[in-house]
DSSP file (Angstrom, degrees, kcal/mol; ACC not computed):
  #  RESIDUE AA STRUCTURE BP1 BP2  ACC     N-H-->O    O-->H-N    N-H-->O    O-->H-N    TCO  KAPPA ALPHA  PHI   PSI    X-CA   Y-CA   Z-CA
    1    1 A X              0   0    0      0, 0.0    10,-3.0     0, 0.0     2,-0.3   0.000 360.0 360.0 360.0 131.9   32.8   14.6   -1.0
    2    2 A X  B     -A   10   0A   0      8,-0.2    19,-0.2     1,-0.1     8,-0.2  -0.683 360.0 -92.9 -97.9 153.3   32.4   18.3   -0.9
    3    3 A X        -     0   0    0      6,-1.8    19,-0.2     3,-0.7    -1,-0.1  -0.263  27.6-135.4 -54.9 136.6   29.3   20.5   -0.3
    4    4 A X  S    S+     0   0    0     17,-2.2     3,-0.2     1,-0.1    -1,-0.1   0.826 105.2  33.8 -69.0 -27.6   27.5   21.5   -3.5
    5    5 A X  S    S+     0   0    0     16,-0.3     2,-0.8     1,-0.3    -1,-0.1   0.862 125.9  38.9 -96.2 -44.7   27.2   25.2   -2.3
    6    6 A X    >   -     0   0    0      1,-0.1     3,-1.8     3,-0.1    -3,-0.7  -0.808  66.9-172.8-108.7  87.3   30.5   25.5   -0.3
    7    7 A X  T 3  S+     0   0    0     -2,-0.8    -1,-0.1     1,-0.3    -3,-0.0   0.730  82.5  57.4 -56.7 -24.6   33.2   23.7   -2.2
    8    8 A X  T 3  S+     0   0    0     -6,-0.1    -1,-0.3    -3,-0.1     2,-0.2   0.750  92.6  82.9 -77.8 -23.9   35.6   24.1    0.6
    9    9 A X  S <  S-     0   0    0     -3,-1.8    -6,-1.8    -6,-0.1     2,-0.3  -0.564  81.9-117.7 -89.4 146.1   33.5   22.4    3.3
   10   10 A X  B     -A    2   0A   0     -8,-0.2    14,-0.4    -2,-0.2    -8,-0.2  -0.660  33.2-116.3 -80.9 131.8   33.3   18.6    3.7
   11   11 A X        +     0   0    0    -10,-3.0    12,-0.3    -2,-0.3     3,-0.1  -0.452  33.6 173.1 -70.1 139.3   29.8   17.1    3.2
   12   12 A X        +     0   0    0     10,-3.0     2,-0.3     1,-0.2    11,-0.2   0.385  65.8  22.4-123.0  -2.8   28.1   15.4    6.1
   13   13 A X  E     -B   22   0B   0      9,-1.6     9,-3.1     2,-0.0     2,-0.4  -0.958  64.7-133.2-154.0 169.0   24.7   14.8    4.6
   14   14 A X  E     -B   21   0B   0     -2,-0.3    21,-0.3     7,-0.2     7,-0.2  -0.985  32.7-106.5-131.0 141.8   22.9   14.3    1.3
   15   15 A X     >  -     0   0    0      5,-2.7     4,-1.0    -2,-0.4    21,-0.3  -0.450  24.3-140.9 -68.4 130.6   19.6   15.9    0.1
   16   16 A X  T  4 S+     0   0    0     19,-3.4    -1,-0.2    -2,-0.2    20,-0.1   0.756  95.9  39.6 -67.6 -24.3   16.9   13.1    0.2
   17   17 A X  T  4 S+     0   0    0     18,-0.3    -1,-0.2     3,-0.1    19,-0.1   0.914 130.3  15.6 -89.6 -55.0   15.4   14.5   -3.0
   18   18 A X  T  4 S-     0   0    0      2,-0.1    -2,-0.1     0, 0.0    18,-0.1   0.680  91.9-122.4-102.3 -21.6   18.1   15.5   -5.4
   19   19 A X     <  +     0   0    0     -4,-1.0    -3,-0.1     1,-0.2     2,-0.1   0.604  53.1 155.3  90.2   8.6   21.1   13.8   -3.9
   20   20 A X        -     0   0    0      1,-0.1    -5,-2.7    -6,-0.1     2,-0.3  -0.389  47.5-113.0 -68.2 145.8   23.3   17.0   -3.4
   21   21 A X  E     -B   14   0B   0    -19,-0.2   -17,-2.2    -7,-0.2     2,-0.4  -0.632  33.6-159.9 -83.4 139.8   26.0   16.9   -0.8
   22   22 A X  E     -B   13   0B   0     -9,-3.1   -10,-3.0    -2,-0.3    -9,-1.6  -0.951   4.6-151.9-123.7 140.5   25.3   19.2    2.2
   23   23 A X    >>  -     0   0    0     -2,-0.4     4,-0.8   -12,-0.3     3,-0.5  -0.420  43.9 -87.6 -97.4 179.7   27.8   20.5    4.8
   24   24 A X  T 34 S+     0   0    0    -14,-0.4     3,-0.3     1,-0.2   -13,-0.1   0.780 127.4  54.4 -61.3 -33.0   27.0   21.5    8.4
   25   25 A X  T 34 S+     0   0    0      1,-0.2    -1,-0.2   -19,-0.1    -3,-0.0   0.816 108.3  48.2 -73.1 -29.5   26.1   25.1    7.3
   26   26 A X  T <4 S+     0   0    0     -3,-0.5     2,-0.3   -20,-0.1    -1,-0.2   0.628  81.7 105.7 -86.9 -14.0   23.6   23.9    4.7
   27   27 A X     <  -     0   0    0     -4,-0.8     3,-0.1    -3,-0.3    10,-0.1  -0.524  68.9-138.9 -71.9 127.3   21.7   21.4    6.8
   28   28 A X        -     0   0    0      8,-0.5     2,-0.3    -2,-0.3    -1,-0.1   0.917  67.3 -35.7 -59.1 -50.4   18.3   23.1    7.6
   29   29 A X    >   -     0   0    0      3,-0.0     3,-0.8     1,-0.0    -1,-0.2  -0.963  49.3-114.3-166.2 163.5   18.1   22.0   11.3
   30   30 A X  T 3  S+     0   0    0     -2,-0.3    -2,-0.1     1,-0.2    -1,-0.0   0.700 107.4  67.3 -76.5 -18.4   19.0   19.0   13.5
   31   31 A X  T 3  S+     0   0    0     -3,-0.0     2,-0.2     2,-0.0    -1,-0.2   0.598  79.1  95.8 -81.7 -11.4   15.3   18.2   14.3
   32   32 A X    <   -     0   0    0     -3,-0.8     3,-0.1     1,-0.1    -3,-0.0  -0.546  60.9-153.9 -81.0 144.1   14.4   17.1   10.6
   33   33 A X  S    S+     0   0    0     -2,-0.2     2,-0.5     1,-0.2    -1,-0.1   0.729  81.6  47.7 -90.7 -18.0   14.6   13.5    9.8
   34   34 A X  S    S-     0   0    0      2,-0.0     2,-0.2     8,-0.0    -1,-0.2  -0.989  81.2-135.6-121.0 129.6   15.2   14.0    6.1
   35   35 A X        +     0   0    0     -2,-0.5   -19,-3.4   -21,-0.3   -18,-0.3  -0.548  24.8 177.4 -78.3 139.9   17.8   16.3    4.8
   36   36 A X        -     0   0    0    -21,-0.3    -8,-0.5    -2,-0.2     3,-0.1  -0.986  27.0-146.1-140.8 154.7   17.1   18.7    2.0
   37   37 A X  S    S+     0   0    0     -2,-0.3     2,-0.3     1,-0.1    -1,-0.1   0.694  77.6  11.0 -94.4 -20.0   19.1   21.4    0.2
   38   38 A X  S  > S-     0   0    0      1,-0.1     4,-1.9     0, 0.0     5,-0.1  -0.949  76.1-102.2-152.9 168.4   16.4   23.9   -0.7
   39   39 A X  H  > S+     0   0    0     -2,-0.3     4,-2.8     2,-0.2     5,-0.2   0.863 121.0  56.3 -66.8 -34.1   12.7   24.8   -0.2
   40   40 A X  H  > S+     0   0    0      1,-0.2     4,-2.1     2,-0.2    -1,-0.2   0.943 108.4  46.4 -63.7 -44.9   11.9   23.3   -3.6
   41   41 A X  H  > S+     0   0    0      2,-0.2     4,-2.1     1,-0.2    -1,-0.2   0.843 112.2  50.4 -55.3 -40.8   13.4   20.0   -2.5
   42   42 A X  H  X S+     0   0    0     -4,-1.9     4,-2.3     2,-0.2    -2,-0.2   0.893 111.9  48.3 -66.9 -44.5   11.5   20.2    0.8
   43   43 A X  H  X S+     0   0    0     -4,-2.8     4,-2.3     1,-0.2    -2,-0.2   0.875 111.3  50.2 -66.5 -34.1    8.3   20.9   -1.0
   44   44 A X  H  X S+     0   0    0     -4,-2.1     4,-2.0     2,-0.2    -2,-0.2   0.865 109.0  50.9 -71.5 -36.6    8.9   18.0   -3.4
   45   45 A X  H  X S+     0   0    0     -4,-2.1     4,-2.0     2,-0.2    -2,-0.2   0.883 111.0  48.8 -67.2 -35.8    9.6   15.6   -0.6
   46   46 A X  H  X S+     0   0    0     -4,-2.3     4,-2.5     2,-0.2    -2,-0.2   0.928 111.2  50.6 -66.6 -40.2    6.3   16.6    1.2
   47   47 A X  H  X S+     0   0    0     -4,-2.3     4,-1.7     1,-0.2    -2,-0.2   0.858 110.6  49.3 -63.2 -35.6    4.4   16.2   -2.1
   48   48 A X  H  X S+     0   0    0     -4,-2.0     4,-2.1     2,-0.2    -1,-0.2   0.873 110.7  50.1 -69.4 -38.3    6.0   12.7   -2.5
   49   49 A X  H  X S+     0   0    0     -4,-2.0     4,-2.4     2,-0.2    -2,-0.2   0.911 111.7  47.7 -65.2 -45.9    5.0   11.8    1.1
   50   50 A X  H  X S+     0   0    0     -4,-2.5     4,-1.8     1,-0.2    -2,-0.2   0.842 111.4  50.4 -65.1 -31.8    1.4   12.9    0.5
   51   51 A X  H  X S+     0   0    0     -4,-1.7     4,-2.6     2,-0.2    -2,-0.2   0.900 109.6  51.1 -70.2 -40.8    1.2   11.0   -2.7
   52   52 A X  H  X S+     0   0    0     -4,-2.1     4,-2.1     1,-0.2    -2,-0.2   0.904 110.5  49.0 -62.2 -40.4    2.6    7.9   -1.0
   53   53 A X  H  X S+     0   0    0     -4,-2.4     4,-2.2     2,-0.2    -1,-0.2   0.897 111.2  50.2 -67.2 -36.9   -0.1    8.2    1.8
   54   54 A X  H  X S+     0   0    0     -4,-1.8     4,-2.7     2,-0.2     5,-0.2   0.942 110.7  49.5 -65.3 -47.8   -2.8    8.7   -0.9
   55   55 A X  H  X S+     0   0    0     -4,-2.6     4,-2.0     1,-0.2    -1,-0.2   0.881 111.8  48.3 -55.5 -43.5   -1.6    5.5   -2.8
   56   56 A X  H  X S+     0   0    0     -4,-2.1     4,-1.8     2,-0.2    -1,-0.2   0.894 112.5  48.1 -68.7 -41.0   -1.6    3.5    0.4
   57   57 A X  H  X S+     0   0    0     -4,-2.2     4,-2.4     2,-0.2    -2,-0.2   0.934 112.9  47.5 -63.1 -45.7   -5.1    4.7    1.3
   58   58 A X  H  X S+     0   0    0     -4,-2.7     4,-2.5     1,-0.2    -2,-0.2   0.857 110.7  52.6 -69.0 -35.8   -6.5    4.0   -2.1
   59   59 A X  H  X S+     0   0    0     -4,-2.0     4,-1.9    -5,-0.2    -1,-0.2   0.857 108.9  50.5 -68.2 -34.4   -4.8    0.5   -2.0
   60   60 A X  H  X S+     0   0    0     -4,-1.8     4,-1.9     2,-0.2    -2,-0.2   0.909 111.4  47.5 -67.7 -44.0   -6.5   -0.2    1.3
   61   61 A X  H  X S+     0   0    0     -4,-2.4     4,-2.4     2,-0.2    -2,-0.2   0.912 110.4  52.2 -61.6 -42.6   -9.9    0.8   -0.1
   62   62 A X  H  X S+     0   0    0     -4,-2.5     4,-2.7     1,-0.2     5,-0.2   0.932 109.0  50.4 -61.5 -45.8   -9.3   -1.3   -3.2
   63   63 A X  H  X S+     0   0    0     -4,-1.9     4,-1.7     1,-0.2    -1,-0.2   0.867 110.7  49.6 -65.2 -34.8   -8.5   -4.4   -0.9
   64   64 A X  H  X S+     0   0    0     -4,-1.9     4,-2.5     2,-0.2    -1,-0.2   0.908 110.7  49.2 -67.9 -40.3  -11.7   -3.8    1.1
   65   65 A X  H  X S+     0   0    0     -4,-2.4     4,-2.4     1,-0.2    -2,-0.2   0.894 111.5  48.8 -61.8 -41.8  -13.7   -3.6   -2.1
   66   66 A X  H  X S+     0   0    0     -4,-2.7     4,-2.4     2,-0.2    -1,-0.2   0.850 109.7  53.4 -70.5 -32.0  -12.1   -6.8   -3.4
   67   67 A X  H  X S+     0   0    0     -4,-1.7     4,-2.9    -5,-0.2    -2,-0.2   0.945 110.6  46.3 -65.0 -47.5  -12.9   -8.6    0.0
   68   68 A X  H  X S+     0   0    0     -4,-2.5     4,-2.7     1,-0.2    -2,-0.2   0.916 112.1  50.6 -60.7 -41.2  -16.5   -7.5   -0.2
   69   69 A X  H  X S+     0   0    0     -4,-2.4     4,-2.7     2,-0.2     5,-0.3   0.938 111.9  47.9 -64.4 -43.3  -16.8   -8.7   -3.9
   70   70 A X  H  X S+     0   0    0     -4,-2.4     4,-2.4     1,-0.2    -2,-0.2   0.911 111.9  49.4 -67.9 -36.8  -15.2  -12.1   -3.0
   71   71 A X  H  X S+     0   0    0     -4,-2.9     4,-2.4     2,-0.2    -1,-0.2   0.935 113.3  47.5 -63.3 -43.9  -17.6  -12.5    0.0
   72   72 A X  H  X S+     0   0    0     -4,-2.7     4,-2.7     1,-0.2    -2,-0.2   0.949 115.6  43.1 -61.5 -50.5  -20.6  -11.7   -2.2
   73   73 A X  H  X S+     0   0    0     -4,-2.7     4,-2.4     1,-0.2    -1,-0.2   0.853 112.7  54.1 -65.9 -34.0  -19.6  -14.0   -5.0
   74   74 A X  H  X S+     0   0    0     -4,-2.4     4,-2.7    -5,-0.3    -1,-0.2   0.915 109.3  48.1 -64.0 -43.2  -18.7  -16.7   -2.5
   75   75 A X  H  X S+     0   0    0     -4,-2.4     4,-2.0     2,-0.2    -2,-0.2   0.921 111.4  49.4 -62.4 -45.5  -22.1  -16.4   -0.9
   76   76 A X  H  X S+     0   0    0     -4,-2.7     4,-2.0     2,-0.2    -2,-0.2   0.921 111.9  49.7 -61.2 -41.1  -23.8  -16.6   -4.3
   77   77 A X  H  X S+     0   0    0     -4,-2.4     4,-2.4     1,-0.2    -2,-0.2   0.908 109.9  50.1 -56.6 -46.8  -21.7  -19.7   -5.1
   78   78 A X  H  X S+     0   0    0     -4,-2.7     4,-1.8     1,-0.2    -1,-0.2   0.856 110.6  49.8 -66.5 -35.6  -22.6  -21.3   -1.9
   79   79 A X  H  X S+     0   0    0     -4,-2.0     4,-2.2     2,-0.2    -1,-0.2   0.839 110.3  50.8 -70.1 -34.9  -26.3  -20.7   -2.6
   80   80 A X  H  X S+     0   0    0     -4,-2.0     4,-2.5     2,-0.2    -2,-0.2   0.864 107.9  52.8 -70.6 -36.3  -26.0  -22.1   -6.0
   81   81 A X  H  X S+     0   0    0     -4,-2.4     4,-1.7    16,-0.2    -2,-0.2   0.905 111.9  45.5 -59.6 -43.7  -24.3  -25.2   -4.5
   82   82 A X  H  X S+     0   0    0     -4,-1.8     4,-1.8     2,-0.2     5,-0.2   0.916 113.5  49.6 -68.2 -44.0  -27.2  -25.6   -2.1
   83   83 A X  H  X S+     0   0    0     -4,-2.2     4,-2.5     1,-0.2     5,-0.4   0.894 110.7  50.5 -68.3 -36.4  -29.7  -25.0   -4.9
   84   84 A X  H  X S+     0   0    0     -4,-2.5     4,-1.2     1,-0.2     6,-0.4   0.821 105.7  56.6 -63.3 -34.3  -27.9  -27.6   -7.1
   85   85 A X  H  < S+     0   0    0     -4,-1.7    -1,-0.2    -5,-0.2    -2,-0.2   0.903 118.3  31.7 -66.2 -40.3  -28.0  -30.1   -4.3
   86   86 A X  H  < S+     0   0    0     -4,-1.8    -2,-0.2    -5,-0.1    -1,-0.2   0.779 131.2  30.3 -86.1 -28.5  -31.8  -29.9   -4.0
   87   87 A X  H  < S+     0   0    0     -4,-2.5     2,-0.4    -5,-0.2    -3,-0.2   0.810 115.4  47.0-105.5 -33.6  -32.8  -29.2   -7.7
   88   88 A X     <  -     0   0    0     -4,-1.2    -1,-0.2    -5,-0.4     6,-0.1  -0.903  60.8-148.2-116.9 134.1  -30.1  -30.8   -9.9
   89   89 A X        +     0   0    0     -2,-0.4     2,-0.7    -3,-0.1    -4,-0.1  -0.018  60.6 122.8 -86.7  35.0  -28.8  -34.3   -9.7
   90   90 A X     >  -     0   0    0     -6,-0.4     4,-1.7     1,-0.2     5,-0.1  -0.850  41.6-171.7-101.9 105.1  -25.4  -33.1  -11.0
   91   91 A X  H  > S+     0   0    0     -2,-0.7     4,-3.0     1,-0.2     5,-0.3   0.869  86.8  58.5 -63.8 -33.6  -22.5  -33.9   -8.6
   92   92 A X  H  > S+     0   0    0      1,-0.2     4,-2.6     2,-0.2    -1,-0.2   0.928 106.4  46.6 -60.9 -43.5  -20.1  -31.9  -10.8
   93   93 A X  H  > S+     0   0    0      2,-0.2     4,-2.5     1,-0.2     5,-0.3   0.890 112.8  49.4 -64.2 -41.1  -22.2  -28.8  -10.5
   94   94 A X  H  X S+     0   0    0     -4,-1.7     4,-2.3     2,-0.2     5,-0.2   0.953 115.6  42.5 -63.3 -49.5  -22.5  -29.2   -6.8
   95   95 A X  H  X S+     0   0    0     -4,-3.0     4,-2.5     2,-0.2     5,-0.2   0.885 115.6  50.1 -71.1 -35.4  -18.8  -29.7   -6.3
   96   96 A X  H  X S+     0   0    0     -4,-2.6     4,-2.6    -5,-0.3    -2,-0.2   0.961 114.3  41.8 -64.2 -52.0  -17.8  -27.0   -8.7
   97   97 A X  H  X S+     0   0    0     -4,-2.5     4,-1.9     2,-0.2   -16,-0.2   0.869 116.2  51.1 -63.1 -37.8  -20.1  -24.3   -7.2
   98   98 A X  H  X S+     0   0    0     -4,-2.3     4,-2.1    -5,-0.3    -1,-0.2   0.917 110.4  48.0 -64.6 -44.7  -19.1  -25.5   -3.7
   99   99 A X  H  X S+     0   0    0     -4,-2.5     4,-2.7    -5,-0.2    -2,-0.2   0.915 109.7  52.7 -64.1 -42.5  -15.4  -25.3   -4.4
  100  100 A X  H  X S+     0   0    0     -4,-2.6     4,-2.4     1,-0.2    -1,-0.2   0.887 108.4  51.6 -58.8 -37.2  -15.8  -21.8   -6.0
  101  101 A X  H  X S+     0   0    0     -4,-1.9     4,-2.1     2,-0.2    -2,-0.2   0.911 111.0  47.2 -68.2 -38.9  -17.6  -20.7   -2.8
  102  102 A X  H  X S+     0   0    0     -4,-2.1     4,-2.6     2,-0.2     5,-0.2   0.952 114.1  46.4 -66.3 -48.9  -14.8  -22.0   -0.6
  103  103 A X  H  X S+     0   0    0     -4,-2.7     4,-2.2     1,-0.2    -2,-0.2   0.897 114.2  47.9 -64.3 -40.1  -12.1  -20.4   -2.7
  104  104 A X  H  X S+     0   0    0     -4,-2.4     4,-2.5     2,-0.2    -1,-0.2   0.884 111.4  49.9 -66.7 -40.9  -13.9  -17.0   -2.9
  105  105 A X  H  X S+     0   0    0     -4,-2.1     4,-1.8     2,-0.2    -2,-0.2   0.932 111.6  47.8 -65.4 -45.1  -14.6  -16.9    0.8
  106  106 A X  H  X S+     0   0    0     -4,-2.6     4,-2.2     2,-0.2    -2,-0.2   0.902 111.9  52.0 -62.2 -40.1  -10.9  -17.6    1.5
  107  107 A X  H  X S+     0   0    0     -4,-2.2     4,-3.0    -5,-0.2     5,-0.3   0.933 107.2  52.6 -58.8 -45.6   -9.9  -14.9   -1.0
  108  108 A X  H  X S+     0   0    0     -4,-2.5     4,-2.2     1,-0.2    -1,-0.2   0.878 108.5  48.5 -61.9 -37.5  -12.1  -12.6    0.7
  109  109 A X  H  X S+     0   0    0     -4,-1.8     4,-2.2     2,-0.2    -1,-0.2   0.896 111.3  52.2 -61.4 -43.9  -10.4  -13.3    4.0
  110  110 A X  H  X S+     0   0    0     -4,-2.2     4,-2.1     2,-0.2    -2,-0.2   0.932 110.9  45.9 -58.6 -51.6   -7.1  -12.8    2.3
  111  111 A X  H  X S+     0   0    0     -4,-3.0     4,-2.2     1,-0.2    -1,-0.2   0.907 112.1  51.4 -60.4 -42.4   -8.0   -9.4    0.9
  112  112 A X  H  X S+     0   0    0     -4,-2.2     4,-1.1    -5,-0.3    -1,-0.2   0.878 109.6  48.9 -69.4 -34.5   -9.5   -8.3    4.2
  113  113 A X  H  X S+     0   0    0     -4,-2.2     4,-1.2     2,-0.2    -1,-0.2   0.870 111.2  51.1 -70.1 -35.6   -6.4   -9.2    6.2
  114  114 A X  H  < S+     0   0    0     -4,-2.1    -2,-0.2     1,-0.2    -1,-0.2   0.856 107.8  53.1 -70.7 -32.6   -4.3   -7.3    3.5
  115  115 A X  H  < S+     0   0    0     -4,-2.2    -1,-0.2     1,-0.2    -2,-0.2   0.782 108.2  51.1 -71.7 -27.0   -6.6   -4.3    4.0
  116  116 A X  H  < S+     0   0    0     -4,-1.1    -1,-0.2    -5,-0.2    -2,-0.2   0.766  88.1  97.8 -82.7 -24.6   -6.0   -4.3    7.7
  117  117 A X     <  -     0   0    0     -4,-1.2     2,-0.4    -5,-0.1    -3,-0.0  -0.458  56.9-167.4 -65.7 131.8   -2.1   -4.5    7.5
  118  118 A X        -     0   0    0     -2,-0.1     2,-0.7     5,-0.0     3,-0.1  -0.967  24.5-124.5-121.3 141.6   -0.5   -1.1    7.9
  119  119 A X    >>  -     0   0    0     -2,-0.4     3,-1.3     1,-0.2     4,-1.3  -0.748  20.9-151.2 -79.0 115.8    3.0   -0.2    7.1
  120  120 A X  T 34 S+     0   0    0     -2,-0.7    -1,-0.2     1,-0.3     3,-0.0   0.800  93.4  56.6 -63.6 -29.8    4.3    1.3   10.4
  121  121 A X  T 34 S+     0   0    0      1,-0.2    -1,-0.3    -3,-0.1    -2,-0.0   0.689 114.6  38.3 -73.1 -19.9    6.8    3.5    8.7
  122  122 A X  T <4 S+     0   0    0     -3,-1.3    -2,-0.2   -70,-0.0    -1,-0.2   0.534  89.9 109.3-106.5  -9.6    4.0    5.1    6.6
  123  123 A X     <        0   0    0     -4,-1.3   -70,-0.0     1,-0.2    -5,-0.0  -0.412 360.0 360.0 -70.2 141.9    1.3    5.3    9.2
  124  124 A X              0   0    0     -2,-0.1    -1,-0.2   -71,-0.1    -4,-0.1   0.363 360.0 360.0-109.2 360.0    0.4    8.7   10.6
């Protein structure tokens, strides 16, 4: 494969954004972890990285909110099961609301664990 800018030189890398072949003369520096062919591609890669970090952060916030909602609904269902035990002689209602409470609390734990997990390659 030949360099996109210097057709005579052999390519040693590929731009991480646009996929163009780069020779040793076109590589920006040896210290960069991702190769890019131009300042535009470098800016686009930085924008993509910032967008990915924002999406991960929003996803984490959403998981925390879902965990809180599950805990809240699980607590309300547990309260309804206790109230049904003392006020209503309906075993179906007691079992149903108690089962919903257990499922919702376990769902809250699942969401909370998901919110705590971080992708090590994306963490800053």
